[in-house]
Every structure is written in C-alpha cells, then in structure tokens.
Z-matrix of the N, CA and C atoms (Angstrom, degrees):
N
C 1 1.458
C 2 1.530 1 108.23
N 3 1.335 2 116.74 1 130.29
C 4 1.457 3 117.53 2 -178.90
C 5 1.526 4 110.34 3 -75.46
N 6 1.325 5 115.44 4 167.18
C 7 1.456 6 120.56 5 -171.37
C 8 1.533 7 111.64 6 -63.39
N 9 1.321 8 118.20 7 -38.76
C 10 1.461 9 120.10 8 -179.55
C 11 1.527 10 111.06 9 -63.36
N 12 1.318 11 117.67 10 -37.51
C 13 1.470 12 120.45 11 176.36
C 14 1.526 13 110.23 12 -64.55
N 15 1.333 14 116.89 13 -40.12
C 16 1.470 15 120.38 14 176.89
C 17 1.526 16 110.58 15 -63.63
N 18 1.324 17 116.66 16 -41.57
C 19 1.471 18 120.27 17 178.65
C 20 1.527 19 110.67 18 -62.73
N 21 1.327 20 117.10 19 -37.31
C 22 1.471 21 120.50 20 177.18
C 23 1.528 22 110.86 21 -64.47
N 24 1.333 23 116.82 22 -41.13
C 25 1.469 24 121.42 23 176.37
C 26 1.530 25 109.22 24 -60.49
N 27 1.324 26 116.60 25 -43.35
C 28 1.470 27 121.11 26 -179.29
C 29 1.526 28 111.17 27 -64.22
N 30 1.332 29 117.45 28 -42.54
C 31 1.471 30 120.87 29 178.31
C 32 1.524 31 111.03 30 -61.09
N 33 1.319 32 116.15 31 -43.68
C 34 1.471 33 120.21 32 178.90
C 35 1.532 34 110.15 33 -62.83
N 36 1.344 35 117.03 34 -42.58
C 37 1.465 36 121.36 35 178.89
C 38 1.525 37 109.82 36 -60.65
N 39 1.328 38 116.72 37 -42.62
C 40 1.466 39 120.49 38 -179.03
C 41 1.531 40 112.17 39 -61.02
N 42 1.321 41 117.09 40 -30.49
C 43 1.470 42 119.66 41 -178.70
C 44 1.525 43 111.98 42 -67.82
N 45 1.336 44 117.27 43 -14.06
C 46 1.464 45 121.45 44 179.82
C 47 1.518 46 112.71 45 -111.65
N 48 1.338 47 117.21 46 8.92
C 49 1.460 48 121.66 47 -178.57
C 50 1.523 49 108.94 48 -137.24
N 51 1.328 50 117.75 49 172.84
C 52 1.469 51 119.33 50 176.84
C 53 1.530 52 112.84 51 -78.47
N 54 1.318 53 118.31 52 -2.49
C 55 1.465 54 121.37 53 -176.15
C 56 1.520 55 112.33 54 -83.38
N 57 1.343 56 114.48 55 151.67
C 58 1.455 57 122.83 56 172.13
C 59 1.511 58 107.90 57 -118.54
N 60 1.314 59 116.94 58 142.51
C 61 1.457 60 122.12 59 171.92
C 62 1.523 61 105.29 60 -83.84
N 63 1.341 62 117.07 61 105.54
C 64 1.468 63 120.06 62 -172.10
C 65 1.520 64 113.37 63 -95.71
N 66 1.336 65 117.81 64 -17.09
C 67 1.462 66 119.66 65 179.46
C 68 1.522 67 109.99 66 -160.30
N 69 1.318 68 115.42 67 145.20
C 70 1.457 69 120.95 68 171.77
C 71 1.520 70 107.57 69 -132.22
N 72 1.302 71 115.82 70 141.11
C 73 1.462 72 122.20 71 179.01
C 74 1.520 73 107.17 72 -130.44
N 75 1.333 74 116.05 73 101.95
C 76 1.457 75 120.01 74 -173.07
C 77 1.520 76 112.54 75 -66.66
N 78 1.339 77 118.29 76 -37.46
C 79 1.469 78 118.96 77 -178.04
C 80 1.521 79 111.61 78 -65.59
N 81 1.327 80 117.30 79 -34.86
C 82 1.470 81 121.11 80 176.96
C 83 1.527 82 111.62 81 -91.03
N 84 1.343 83 116.55 82 -8.76
C 85 1.471 84 122.64 83 -175.53
C 86 1.536 85 110.28 84 56.07
N 87 1.319 86 114.79 85 46.78
C 88 1.465 87 122.51 86 -175.20
C 89 1.519 88 110.49 87 -117.16
N 90 1.348 89 115.10 88 139.33
C 91 1.461 90 122.56 89 174.87
C 92 1.520 91 108.47 90 -127.48
N 93 1.331 92 116.41 91 130.20
C 94 1.451 93 122.51 92 179.73
C 95 1.522 94 109.89 93 -107.48
N 96 1.322 95 115.00 94 136.41
C 97 1.460 96 122.08 95 -177.48
C 98 1.527 97 109.57 96 -125.03
N 99 1.350 98 115.81 97 149.96
C 100 1.460 99 121.29 98 179.24
C 101 1.524 100 109.82 99 -146.45
N 102 1.335 101 115.05 100 143.75
C 103 1.469 102 121.35 101 172.11
C 104 1.521 103 108.11 102 -144.08
N 105 1.314 104 116.60 103 147.68
C 106 1.464 105 120.42 104 173.28
C 107 1.511 106 108.54 105 -70.08
N 108 1.299 107 121.52 106 143.52
C 109 1.460 108 128.54 107 4.02
C 110 1.535 109 112.40 108 -97.15
N 111 1.280 110 118.46 109 87.28
C 112 1.459 111 122.36 110 175.03
C 113 1.518 112 115.56 111 75.80
N 114 1.336 113 117.55 112 29.60
C 115 1.458 114 121.20 113 179.02
C 116 1.530 115 107.81 114 -95.63
N 117 1.324 116 115.91 115 118.74
C 118 1.464 117 119.00 116 -177.62
C 119 1.523 118 110.45 117 -138.38
N 120 1.326 119 114.27 118 151.21
C 121 1.456 120 120.83 119 175.63
C 122 1.510 121 108.01 120 -159.59
N 123 1.327 122 115.23 121 167.16
C 124 1.457 123 118.55 122 172.96
C 125 1.513 124 110.16 123 -135.73
N 126 1.327 125 114.76 124 158.61
C 127 1.456 126 122.76 125 179.71
C 128 1.522 127 107.93 126 -123.01
N 129 1.320 128 115.56 127 130.32
C 130 1.458 129 121.13 128 170.56
C 131 1.521 130 106.83 129 -100.67
N 132 1.317 131 116.20 130 124.67
C 133 1.456 132 121.55 131 -176.11
C 134 1.523 133 110.39 132 -95.33
N 135 1.327 134 117.00 133 140.54
C 136 1.469 135 119.44 134 178.84
C 137 1.522 136 111.30 135 -69.67
N 138 1.332 137 115.50 136 153.34
C 139 1.467 138 120.33 137 173.98
C 140 1.513 139 109.40 138 -68.61
N 141 1.316 140 116.14 139 158.64
C 142 1.471 141 121.97 140 -177.60
C 143 1.519 142 113.00 141 -52.93
N 144 1.319 143 117.65 142 -56.99
C 145 1.452 144 120.52 143 -174.15
C 146 1.510 145 114.01 144 -87.85
N 147 1.306 146 117.47 145 2.83
C 148 1.465 147 121.38 146 -174.13
C 149 1.527 148 110.24 147 -91.17
N 150 1.306 149 116.17 148 149.28
C 151 1.458 150 120.39 149 -179.27
C 152 1.519 151 113.47 150 -87.58
N 153 1.324 152 117.38 151 7.31
C 154 1.464 153 120.92 152 -177.30
C 155 1.518 154 111.67 153 -69.79
N 156 1.327 155 114.27 154 160.69
C 157 1.456 156 121.54 155 174.91
C 158 1.523 157 109.67 156 -97.01
N 159 1.317 158 115.32 157 171.10
C 160 1.461 159 120.37 158 169.89
C 161 1.524 160 107.81 159 -65.53
N 162 1.324 161 115.51 160 158.88
C 163 1.461 162 120.60 161 177.11
C 164 1.526 163 107.09 162 -134.54
N 165 1.331 164 116.75 163 129.23
C 166 1.464 165 120.68 164 176.07
C 167 1.517 166 109.43 165 -115.80
N 168 1.321 167 114.75 166 144.11
C 169 1.457 168 120.03 167 -178.61
C 170 1.511 169 108.63 168 -158.72
N 171 1.323 170 115.90 169 161.04
C 172 1.453 171 121.31 170 174.67
C 173 1.517 172 108.78 171 -134.97
N 174 1.310 173 115.97 172 141.51
C 175 1.456 174 120.65 173 176.07
C 176 1.521 175 110.85 174 -86.65
N 177 1.328 176 116.72 175 -1.94
C 178 1.456 177 121.90 176 177.62
C 179 1.531 178 109.63 177 -94.66
N 180 1.323 179 116.10 178 123.38
C 181 1.464 180 119.73 179 179.47
C 182 1.528 181 111.57 180 -64.54
N 183 1.323 182 117.67 181 -25.16
C 184 1.461 183 120.86 182 178.30
C 185 1.525 184 111.17 183 -72.41
N 186 1.316 185 116.87 184 -32.46
C 187 1.471 186 121.50 185 -176.43
C 188 1.524 187 112.93 186 -86.43
N 189 1.316 188 116.25 187 -32.43
C 190 1.459 189 121.08 188 -170.92
C 191 1.530 190 114.73 189 -53.48
N 192 1.337 191 119.76 190 -45.96
C 193 1.472 192 118.47 191 -179.11
C 194 1.533 193 113.64 192 -60.46
N 195 1.323 194 116.94 193 -29.27
C 196 1.461 195 120.66 194 -178.43
C 197 1.527 196 111.94 195 -73.25
N 198 1.322 197 116.93 196 -18.59
C 199 1.462 198 120.55 197 -179.39
C 200 1.525 199 113.02 198 -80.30
N 201 1.323 200 117.93 199 -7.27
C 202 1.462 201 120.58 200 -176.67
C 203 1.533 202 112.10 201 -56.61
N 204 1.318 203 117.28 202 -42.04
C 205 1.463 204 121.36 203 178.95
C 206 1.533 205 110.83 204 -58.80
N 207 1.317 206 116.37 205 -46.55
C 208 1.468 207 120.38 206 -179.97
C 209 1.525 208 111.13 207 -67.41
N 210 1.325 209 117.59 208 -39.49
C 211 1.467 210 120.85 209 179.29
C 212 1.527 211 110.86 210 -64.63
N 213 1.321 212 116.69 211 -41.57
C 214 1.465 213 120.32 212 177.02
C 215 1.527 214 110.55 213 -62.66
N 216 1.318 215 115.91 214 -41.03
C 217 1.462 216 121.27 215 179.94
C 218 1.534 217 110.43 216 -61.95
N 219 1.323 218 117.09 217 -45.72
C 220 1.461 219 121.77 218 -178.91
C 221 1.524 220 111.14 219 -62.42
N 222 1.332 221 116.54 220 -39.77
C 223 1.460 222 119.83 221 -176.10
C 224 1.529 223 112.79 222 -81.02
N 225 1.325 224 117.19 223 -8.65
C 226 1.467 225 119.69 224 177.41
C 227 1.527 226 109.64 225 -71.02
N 228 1.302 227 115.97 226 170.31
C 229 1.469 228 121.66 227 -175.51
C 230 1.523 229 112.12 228 -59.33
N 231 1.313 230 115.27 229 147.47
C 232 1.455 231 121.07 230 173.76
C 233 1.511 232 113.65 231 92.42
N 234 1.303 233 115.07 232 151.70
C 235 1.464 234 121.99 233 177.24
C 236 1.518 235 109.87 234 -76.38
N 237 1.302 236 115.73 235 143.28
C 238 1.453 237 121.82 236 178.64
C 239 1.525 238 108.99 237 -115.64
N 240 1.319 239 116.59 238 148.74
C 241 1.458 240 121.02 239 173.56
C 242 1.527 241 108.62 240 -89.70
N 243 1.316 242 115.93 241 162.99
C 244 1.462 243 119.88 242 176.63
C 245 1.526 244 110.00 243 -60.32
N 246 1.321 245 117.15 244 -40.82
C 247 1.464 246 121.05 245 178.81
C 248 1.529 247 110.88 246 -57.43
N 249 1.318 248 117.48 247 -46.04
C 250 1.470 249 121.58 248 179.86
C 251 1.527 250 110.86 249 -63.31
N 252 1.320 251 116.45 250 -41.80
C 253 1.469 252 120.92 251 179.96
C 254 1.530 253 110.13 252 -64.18
N 255 1.325 254 117.35 253 -47.07
C 256 1.460 255 120.89 254 -179.31
C 257 1.530 256 111.37 255 -64.71
N 258 1.317 257 117.43 256 -39.03
C 259 1.466 258 120.06 257 176.70
C 260 1.527 259 111.18 258 -60.45
N 261 1.330 260 116.57 259 -40.89
C 262 1.465 261 120.71 260 179.82
C 263 1.532 262 110.39 261 -68.16
N 264 1.326 263 117.29 262 -37.96
C 265 1.470 264 120.56 263 176.64
C 266 1.520 265 110.08 264 -62.77
N 267 1.333 266 116.86 265 -44.72
C 268 1.464 267 120.42 266 179.16
C 269 1.519 268 110.62 267 -59.29
N 270 1.317 269 116.46 268 -44.48
C 271 1.465 270 120.56 269 178.54
C 272 1.529 271 110.27 270 -61.88
N 273 1.318 272 117.16 271 -39.52
C 274 1.465 273 121.60 272 -180.00
C 275 1.526 274 112.17 273 -64.48
N 276 1.328 275 116.17 274 -36.23
C 277 1.469 276 121.22 275 -174.89
C 278 1.528 277 113.87 276 -89.46
N 279 1.320 278 118.48 277 -2.06
C 280 1.465 279 119.80 278 -176.97
C 281 1.535 280 113.30 279 -51.30
N 282 1.350 281 119.47 280 -44.58
C 283 1.471 282 118.28 281 179.38
C 284 1.538 283 112.89 282 -62.10
N 285 1.318 284 118.07 283 -38.33
C 286 1.465 285 121.34 284 178.80
C 287 1.519 286 112.27 285 -68.19
N 288 1.322 287 116.36 286 -29.33
C 289 1.458 288 121.41 287 -179.16
C 290 1.525 289 112.04 288 -84.99
N 291 1.343 290 116.30 289 -1.46
C 292 1.456 291 120.34 290 -179.52
C 293 1.508 292 113.29 291 77.09
N 294 1.335 293 116.75 292 19.94
C 295 1.463 294 121.35 293 178.82
C 296 1.517 295 108.84 294 -101.94
N 297 1.322 296 118.19 295 147.23
C 298 1.467 297 120.40 296 179.18
C 299 1.522 298 111.05 297 -67.37
N 300 1.319 299 116.17 298 152.08
C 301 1.460 300 119.75 299 172.57
C 302 1.513 301 107.52 300 -59.75
N 303 1.315 302 115.85 301 143.70
C 304 1.460 303 119.19 302 -177.14
C 305 1.513 304 109.46 303 -145.46
N 306 1.313 305 114.19 304 168.11
C 307 1.460 306 119.37 305 176.88
C 308 1.531 307 109.21 306 -80.96
N 309 1.302 308 117.58 307 -163.82
C 310 1.456 309 121.68 308 -175.10
C 311 1.528 310 113.54 309 -71.38
N 312 1.319 311 118.58 310 -3.11
C 313 1.456 312 121.25 311 176.85
C 314 1.526 313 111.26 312 -90.24
N 315 1.323 314 117.19 313 17.14
C 316 1.460 315 122.30 314 -175.20
C 317 1.524 316 112.39 315 -57.15
N 318 1.301 317 118.01 316 -41.62
C 319 1.462 318 119.64 317 -177.13
C 320 1.516 319 111.71 318 -64.72
N 321 1.323 320 117.77 319 -41.78
C 322 1.446 321 119.95 320 179.59
C 323 1.534 322 110.69 321 -64.75
N 324 1.325 323 116.66 322 -40.30
C 325 1.458 324 120.21 323 179.54
C 326 1.516 325 110.14 324 -64.53
N 327 1.343 326 117.02 325 -42.91
C 328 1.455 327 119.38 326 -179.67
C 329 1.522 328 110.24 327 -64.47
N 330 1.314 329 117.81 328 -42.15
C 331 1.461 330 121.73 329 -179.79
C 332 1.522 331 110.46 330 -59.47
N 333 1.312 332 117.28 331 -41.78
C 334 1.463 333 120.83 332 179.33
C 335 1.526 334 110.18 333 -62.96
N 336 1.315 335 117.24 334 -40.42
C 337 1.462 336 120.92 335 179.04
C 338 1.522 337 111.54 336 -65.83
N 339 1.312 338 117.57 337 -39.22
C 340 1.461 339 121.66 338 -177.85
C 341 1.517 340 110.60 339 -67.78
N 342 1.330 341 117.41 340 -41.98
C 343 1.455 342 121.08 341 -177.84
C 344 1.523 343 112.04 342 -66.17
N 345 1.310 344 117.25 343 -30.98
C 346 1.458 345 121.33 344 -179.46
C 347 1.520 346 107.72 345 -96.48
N 348 1.340 347 116.11 346 91.12
C 349 1.455 348 119.91 347 -175.14
C 350 1.522 349 110.68 348 -100.75
N 351 1.315 350 116.88 349 52.59
C 352 1.451 351 121.92 350 176.63
C 353 1.522 352 108.15 351 -95.00
N 354 1.330 353 117.20 352 155.67
C 355 1.464 354 118.60 353 176.05
C 356 1.528 355 110.69 354 -60.51
N 357 1.303 356 115.93 355 140.34
C 358 1.461 357 120.89 356 -177.15
C 359 1.529 358 112.73 357 -83.95
N 360 1.338 359 118.65 358 -2.78
C 361 1.458 360 121.53 359 -175.03
C 362 1.524 361 112.29 360 -60.00
N 363 1.329 362 117.40 361 -35.24
C 364 1.452 363 120.70 362 -178.51
C 365 1.520 364 113.11 363 -81.93
N 366 1.346 365 116.65 364 -8.08
C 367 1.452 366 121.28 365 -176.13
C 368 1.523 367 109.88 366 -112.20
N 369 1.333 368 117.56 367 106.85
C 370 1.465 369 119.10 368 -177.44
C 371 1.526 370 113.02 369 -64.75
N 372 1.323 371 119.04 370 -27.47
C 373 1.458 372 121.09 371 179.60
C 374 1.514 373 108.46 372 -104.93
N 375 1.325 374 116.17 373 104.25
C 376 1.459 375 119.88 374 -179.18
C 377 1.525 376 110.67 375 -66.60
N 378 1.314 377 116.06 376 142.37
C 379 1.445 378 121.21 377 176.95
C 380 1.522 379 114.75 378 84.53
N 381 1.330 380 117.73 379 -4.45
C 382 1.449 381 121.37 380 179.06
C 383 1.513 382 107.90 381 -94.50
N 384 1.277 383 116.79 382 122.63
C 385 1.456 384 121.40 383 -178.64
C 386 1.532 385 110.34 384 -67.24
N 387 1.310 386 116.91 385 136.38
C 388 1.450 387 122.08 386 -178.89
C 389 1.519 388 110.49 387 -107.99
N 390 1.307 389 118.60 388 36.12
C 391 1.460 390 121.64 389 -175.47
C 392 1.500 391 111.33 390 -79.17
C-alpha cells in the first residue's frame, strides 16, 4: 500500500477517535497523531516490498509506557494493517484520554459518543447513549 493510501486510512481512523493526524512525512513514511490532553504518538510505516512491521513510538515520556500494549501487538506473529495498529494504540491510550477501559468495540462506542454532542448534565451515566 502506498503512503497516500495509508494516510487516507489514518484520516478515516481519526474521524472515529479523539486523535488528529497532525503531520505526515512521506520520505520517512511517518505519521504523527495528537489528542488532548497532550497525548501524542507517531507511526512509521513499512515500505511496500519490505518485510518490516509498523513501528509506534511517542516522544512524550508520559505516553510511552501506554504504547507497550500496541508495541507487543505489532511484534507478535503475523502482518498487521495500519487500521489494526491504530485501533490497538487507541485502546492503549484510553486511560490517558480519560475514557474507560473497553473491549474491542471501543471505536464504535467512541463514535456514538462523538455524534451525540448534547450536554451531559441531564445524563447521570456519561457515555451511555440516550437514543
């Protein structure tokens, strides 16, 4: 997959999470992501014909320990897609983002919360859809 296709995947992923794709560097095949409150990481994407895996890292000492789950996942057996890697990073960062730990349906739950932008004052259980 060429770098622009990977960047498109990342943009789509960001639309369902609190993260923004703040920079892309095609020559380094690097994508930088950021979310409030100060949660940042980057992904290095493998070259097309190369057998390398994705690599995730953060220059923030506060964020780095939370990436261990995603790093372990990437280094485990089998090829991973960018979508799978980003989903694992999101799951890893949930505590830093102030979101409850969740199962693998975390992205769908977050998307539902984002779409419903009503004040939470009337809802005693935050994050529970009142549809």
